[in-house]
C-alpha positions in Angstrom: -32.2 8.3 52.9 -29.0 7.3 50.8 -30.6 4.1 49.6 -33.5 2.4 49.6 -34.4 -1.5 49.7 -37.4 -3.3 48.5 -37.8 -6.9 48.3 -39.9 -8.6 45.9 -41.0 -12.2 46.7 -43.4 -13.4 44.3 -43.4 -12.0 40.5 -47.7 -12.9 40.6 -48.3 -13.1 43.9 -50.6 -16.3 44.9 -50.3 -17.8 41.2 -48.1 -20.2 42.9 -46.9 -19.7 46.5 -43.7 -17.9 47.2 -40.6 -19.9 48.2 -40.4 -18.9 52.2 -36.2 -19.9 52.3 -35.4 -17.1 50.0 -38.1 -14.6 51.1 -36.5 -15.2 54.9 -33.2 -14.3 53.9 -34.6 -10.9 51.9 -36.5 -10.2 55.3 -33.0 -10.5 57.3 -31.6 -8.2 54.6 -33.6 -5.4 56.3 -35.5 -4.2 53.2 -37.4 -0.8 53.7 -40.6 -1.9 51.7 -42.0 -5.3 51.1 -44.2 -5.3 47.8 -45.6 -7.7 44.9 -47.6 -7.7 41.9 -50.4 -10.1 42.3 -52.3 -10.0 38.9 -51.5 -10.0 34.9 -53.7 -10.2 31.8 -51.2 -13.5 30.8 -54.2 -15.3 32.5 -56.9 -14.5 29.7 -59.9 -12.6 29.6 -62.0 -14.9 31.8 -61.2 -14.2 35.1 -62.0 -10.3 34.9 -65.0 -11.1 32.8 -66.3 -13.5 35.2 -64.8 -11.4 37.9 -63.1 -14.4 39.6 -59.4 -15.5 40.8 -57.1 -17.5 38.5 -55.4 -18.9 41.5 -56.7 -20.7 44.6 -57.6 -18.3 47.2 -55.4 -20.4 50.0 -52.3 -19.8 47.8 -52.9 -16.2 47.9 -53.6 -16.4 51.5 -50.0 -18.1 51.9 -48.4 -15.4 50.3 -50.3 -12.6 51.9 -49.8 -14.1 55.7 -46.0 -14.4 54.7 -45.7 -11.1 53.6 -47.9 -9.2 56.3 -46.5 -11.1 59.5 -42.7 -10.1 58.2 -43.6 -6.7 57.3 -45.0 -6.0 60.7 -42.3 -8.0 62.4 -39.6 -5.6 61.2 -42.2 -2.8 60.7 -41.9 -1.7 57.2 -44.9 -1.0 54.7 -46.2 -3.8 52.6 -47.7 -2.9 49.2 -49.6 -5.4 46.9 -51.2 -4.1 43.5 -53.6 -6.0 40.8 -55.3 -8.1 43.8 -56.6 -11.3 42.9 -55.1 -11.7 39.7 -57.7 -9.0 38.3 -57.9 -6.3 40.5 -61.4 -5.8 40.2 -63.3 -4.2 43.3 -64.6 -7.7 44.6 -60.7 -8.7 44.5 -59.3 -6.1 46.2 -62.1 -6.4 49.1 -61.4 -10.1 49.2 -57.5 -9.2 49.8 -58.5 -6.7 52.5 -60.7 -9.3 54.4 -57.9 -11.8 54.2 -55.6 -9.1 55.7 -57.9 -8.4 58.3 -58.5 -12.2 59.1 -55.0 -12.8 59.4 -54.4 -10.0 61.6 -56.8 -11.2 64.0 -55.7 -14.7 63.9 -51.9 -13.5 64.8 -52.8 -10.9 67.2 -51.2 -8.3 65.5 -50.8 -4.7 66.8 -53.1 -2.2 65.4 -52.0 -0.8 61.9 -53.5 1.2 58.9 -54.4 -0.2 55.6 -55.2 1.5 52.7 -57.0 0.4 49.3 -58.3 1.3 46.4 -60.2 0.5 43.5 -59.8 0.3 39.5 -63.2 -1.1 38.0 -64.6 1.6 35.5 -68.1 2.3 34.8 -68.8 1.8 31.0 -71.1 5.2 30.9 -67.9 7.1 32.1 -65.9 5.5 28.9 -68.9 6.3 26.8 -69.1 9.9 27.9 -65.4 10.0 26.9 -66.0 8.7 23.4 -69.2 11.1 22.8 -67.2 13.9 23.8 -64.6 13.4 21.3 -61.8 11.7 23.7 -60.7 9.0 21.6 -60.2 5.7 23.5 -57.1 4.6 21.7 -56.3 1.0 20.8 -53.0 -0.5 21.6 -51.0 -3.6 19.3 -52.5 -2.2 16.4 -56.1 -2.3 17.9 -58.7 0.3 16.4 -60.0 2.8 18.9 -62.6 1.7 20.8 -66.4 2.1 19.0 -69.6 2.0 21.1 -70.2 -1.1 20.0 -67.2 -2.5 21.5 -68.0 -1.2 24.4 -71.8 -2.8 24.6 -70.0 -6.1 24.4 -68.1 -5.8 27.4 -68.6 -7.3 30.7 -66.2 -5.6 32.8 -63.7 -3.1 32.7 -60.5 -2.4 35.1 -58.1 1.0 34.8 -54.3 0.0 35.4 -53.3 2.4 37.9 -49.8 3.9 38.0 -47.9 5.1 41.0 -50.5 7.9 42.2 -53.0 6.3 44.4 -49.9 4.0 46.1 -48.4 7.2 46.8 -51.2 9.0 48.2 -52.0 6.1 50.8 -48.5 6.1 51.9 -48.6 9.9 52.8 -51.4 8.9 54.4 -49.3 6.6 56.8 -50.7 3.2 55.6 -48.6 0.6 56.4 -50.3 -2.1 54.2 -51.7 -1.1 50.9 -53.9 -3.4 48.6 -54.2 -2.2 44.9 -56.8 -2.9 42.2 -55.7 -3.1 39.0 -51.7 -1.6 38.6 -48.9 -1.4 36.5 -46.7 -3.9 38.1 -43.3 -1.3 37.8 -45.8 1.5 39.5 -45.7 -0.9 42.9 -42.3 -0.6 43.1 -41.6 2.9 41.8 -44.2 4.5 44.2 -42.6 3.4 47.1 -39.1 5.0 46.0 -40.7 8.3 44.3 -42.4 8.6 48.0 -39.1 8.5 49.4 -37.6 11.3 46.8 -35.8 9.4 44.5 -35.6 9.9 40.6 -38.4 9.1 38.4 -36.0 7.0 36.2 -34.5 5.2 38.7 -37.5 4.6 40.3 -39.4 3.0 37.2 -36.4 0.9 36.6 -36.3 -0.5 40.0 -39.8 -1.3 39.2 -39.4 -2.7 36.0 -36.4 -4.9 37.3 -38.3 -6.2 40.5 -41.7 -7.1 38.8 -41.3 -10.5 38.2 -38.7 -11.6 41.2 -36.5 -14.0 40.5 -37.3 -14.0 36.8 -34.0 -11.5 36.6 -32.0 -14.0 38.2 -30.1 -17.1 37.1 -30.5 -20.2 37.0 -34.0 -19.9 36.1 -36.2 -20.4 39.5 -39.4 -18.8 39.8 -41.2 -17.5 43.2 -37.6 -16.9 44.9 -37.2 -13.3 46.5 -35.0 -10.4 45.1 -34.1 -7.3 46.4 -33.7 -4.0 44.7 -31.5 -1.1 46.2 -31.9 2.5 44.6 -29.8 5.3 45.3 -30.3 8.8 43.1 -27.7 7.5 40.5 -28.0 3.9 40.0 -30.2 0.5 40.7 -28.7 -2.5 42.0 -30.8 -6.0 42.0 -29.4 -8.8 44.2 -30.8 -12.8 44.4 -32.0 -13.9 47.8 -31.8 -17.5 46.6 -28.7 -19.3 47.6 -28.6 -20.9 44.4 -29.5 -18.0 42.2 -27.6 -14.6 41.2 -28.2 -11.7 39.3 -26.1 -11.2 36.7 -25.5 -8.9 33.6 -27.4 -11.3 31.4 -30.2 -12.1 33.5 -31.0 -8.6 35.0 -30.5 -7.0 31.0 -32.6 -9.6 29.6 -35.6 -9.3 32.0 -35.3 -5.6 31.8 -36.2 -5.9 27.8 -38.3 -8.9 27.4 -41.6 -8.8 26.2 -41.0 -5.2 24.5 -41.9 -4.6 20.9 -39.4 -1.8 21.4 -36.8 -3.6 23.5 -35.7 0.0 24.8 -38.9 1.4 26.1 -40.9 0.4 29.1 -44.4 2.3 29.0 -45.2 3.7 32.3 -48.3 6.1 33.1 -47.6 9.5 32.4 -44.3 8.8 30.6 -41.9 6.5 29.0 -39.0 5.1 30.7 -35.7 4.9 28.3 -33.6 2.1 28.7 -31.2 2.6 25.6 -28.1 4.0 27.4 -28.5 1.5 30.2 -25.1 0.3 31.4 -24.9 -3.1 33.5 -22.1 -3.9 35.9 -21.6 -7.3 37.6 -20.3 -5.4 41.1 -20.7 -8.8 43.6 -21.3 -12.4 42.7 -24.8 -12.1 43.2 -25.5 -8.5 42.4 -26.1 -6.4 39.1 -25.9 -2.5 38.8 -27.5 -0.3 36.6 -27.0 3.1 35.6 -28.2 5.4 32.4 -31.5 5.2 32.4 -33.8 8.2 31.2 -37.3 9.0 32.3 -39.2 11.1 29.3 -42.6 12.6 30.5 -45.9 12.2 28.6 -47.4 15.3 27.0 -50.9 13.8 28.0 -51.6 11.6 30.9 -53.4 8.4 29.5 -54.6 4.8 31.7 -54.4 1.4 30.2 -57.9 0.0 30.1 -58.6 -3.6 30.2 -62.0 -5.1 29.3 -63.5 -8.7 29.1 -66.4 -9.4 27.1 -68.4 -12.5 27.4 -68.7 -14.8 24.1 -71.1 -17.5 25.8 -71.3 -20.9 27.6 -68.4 -23.0 26.9 -67.4 -27.3 27.2 -64.2 -28.9 26.7 -63.9 -32.3 25.1 -60.8 -34.5 24.5 -59.9 -37.3 21.7 -56.8 -39.7 21.3 -56.2 -41.0 18.1 -53.3 -43.4 17.5 -54.5 -44.5 13.6 -51.4 -43.7 11.7 -53.7 -43.4 8.6 -56.3 -40.8 11.0 -53.2 -39.0 12.0 -52.2 -38.6 8.6 -55.5 -37.1 7.6 -56.3 -35.0 11.0 -57.1 -32.0 9.2 -59.9 -34.0 7.3 -61.3 -35.6 10.2 -61.8 -32.1 12.0 -63.2 -30.8 8.7 -65.9 -33.9 8.8 -66.7 -33.0 12.8 -67.2 -29.3 12.2 -69.6 -30.2 9.0 -71.4 -32.3 11.0 -71.9 -29.3 13.7 -73.1 -27.3 11.1 -75.7 -29.5 9.8 -77.1 -29.7 13.4 -76.9 -26.2 14.4 -76.4 -23.6 11.3 -73.3 -21.6 10.3 -73.8 -19.0 12.8 -74.4 -18.5 16.7 -71.5 -20.7 18.0 -67.6 -21.8 17.9 -65.9 -24.6 17.7 -62.1 -24.9 18.4 -59.7 -27.5 17.9 -56.1 -27.6 19.3 -54.1 -30.7 18.1 -51.2 -32.0 20.3 -48.4 -34.2 19.1 -48.5 -33.3 15.3 -44.8 -33.7 15.6 -44.1 -36.2 18.5 -41.7 -38.5 19.5 -41.9 -41.8 17.6 -40.8 -44.6 20.3 -37.2 -43.6 21.6 -36.3 -41.6 18.5 -36.0 -37.7 18.3 -38.9 -35.4 17.5 -38.7 -35.4 13.3 -39.7 -32.1 12.1 -42.9 -32.2 9.6 -43.4 -35.9 10.7 -46.4 -36.7 12.6 -46.0 -38.6 16.2 -47.8 -41.9 17.0 -50.8 -40.5 19.2 -52.5 -37.0 18.8 -54.5 -35.5 21.6 -57.3 -33.3 20.2 -58.8 -30.7 22.6 -62.1 -29.1 21.6 -63.7 -26.3 23.2 -67.3 -25.4 22.2 -69.1 -22.1 23.0 -72.7 -21.1 22.9 -75.3 -19.2 23.9 -76.5 -22.0 26.6 -75.1 -24.4 28.7 -77.2 -27.0 27.2 -76.4 -25.9 23.6 -72.3 -25.7 24.3 -72.4 -29.2 25.6 -74.4 -30.8 22.9 -71.8 -28.7 20.4 -68.7 -30.0 21.9 -69.9 -33.6 22.2 -70.7 -33.3 18.1 -67.6 -31.7 17.7 -65.6 -34.4 19.7 -67.7 -37.6 18.9 -67.9 -37.1 14.9 -64.2 -37.0 14.9 -64.4 -41.0 15.5 -66.9 -41.0 12.3 -65.1 -39.1 9.8 -65.6 -40.7 6.4 -62.0 -40.7 5.3 -60.9 -41.7 1.7 -59.6 -45.1 1.0 -61.2 -46.8 4.6 -63.2 -49.4 3.7 -65.5 -50.8 6.2 -64.6 -50.4 9.7 -61.4 -48.2 10.0 -59.5 -51.5 11.8 -57.1 -50.4 14.4 -58.3 -46.7 14.8 -57.6 -46.8 18.4 -59.7 -43.8 19.3 -59.9 -43.1 23.0 -63.2 -40.8 23.7 -63.0 -38.9 26.8 -65.9 -37.6 28.2 -66.8 -33.9 27.4 -66.5 -31.7 30.4 -68.2 -28.2 31.7 -65.7 -25.2 31.7 -65.6 -21.8 32.6 -67.7 -19.2 30.2 -66.0 -18.1 27.1 -64.7 -14.5 27.2 -62.7 -12.3 24.6 -60.4 -9.1 25.2 -62.9 -6.2 24.3 -60.7 -3.5 25.4 -56.9 -3.2 25.5 -56.8 0.7 25.0 -55.9 3.9 26.8 -57.9 6.7 27.8 -56.9 10.5 28.5 -57.6 11.8 32.3 -57.3 14.9 33.9 -56.3 13.7 37.1 -54.4 10.6 37.7 -56.4 9.6 40.5 -59.9 10.0 39.0 -60.2 6.4 38.1 -59.0 5.1 41.5 -60.8 6.0 44.8 -59.1 5.4 47.9 -60.0 4.4 51.5 -57.9 3.8 54.6 -58.7 2.0 57.8 -57.6 1.0 61.3 -57.1 -3.1 61.6 -56.4 -4.0 65.6 
């Protein structure tokens, strides 16, 4: 093939539903693959640790149904990575089951589905540590210790291109992946068809967030990427959007501590010498990317560990004097919690909104307080009962803060106290590390079946 086309309808499948209008335009452009990422660590550690989705199942089914019906109608493969937001085994199984249900409800002709898992057993990681193979920290984290491993509830490994390519080679029409590198989902399709690594990985990088590489800003719209052996082109499908030099280059380099390189499993994509050309009103062409193989194949691990049960409270304050002393108010409430529960074994977090607020019709004033504050209180403790009482204490005691120069009742405090609400358990990231492997597939067992 002189070129290959892939459409991406959603930068995080199901996080908000894809826009059908631009998706149908993309399908009409006769792509060779339809692909999307369905996960992110941007959602925080709670869904991974708790093994749940961050998005409603109905939204995820909506996107899967749009993509599956289109892919089967035009006869091209459909690839999904990081199923169900986190890519855990249960989320992969959930997506496979939804594909079965959608196929049955629409009486689709038989097709082959493939899937792979990404969860990693803690004992496998422990064995690596004890064998002297360091689990290296990313973003200034220390290498993983067994103590931190013990504090971990669940681990997923981030797949590169290899399980996708294996399933494509086995003739799969639909692939549901566990936790995956965003870029790898798209790069795998291009590599499977024989395109160079540099262009393939850049194609993945520019398509991973769908219409985030277009302007004006508009999420959940479809974009089309086309790859040759020499360049990558990206085109906006939404009528009101364009892929411009600025929008494509800006997306390619965002979120990079070093804006010229994008890490991929097994190597590095060097974007230092990329050239961008506006070849049509809605299309930008990119050349000059390079791929630098890694000396050692390492896989990223993400792990989440439970901190405790959690409740959330909210308080509103309108009294100017209380607003001016809000840090003292919070300190008082925290001190009352310490008096009741001691100094350890729980956490109380305060987020204050409106410190630099709008005063009536005036513009926001730098370093000037707003006329009303909202304080969100989060209490974390070993049991739900303790977390609820802790959060009630940390919220309600804001009303009783003993401020200087207040005589008798505070008068005019106008303090609005909302009820304290149960929330999901609290988790923290325990692993943001890489682990050396001998085989790029060893952490990602694959499976296939015929549907229909």
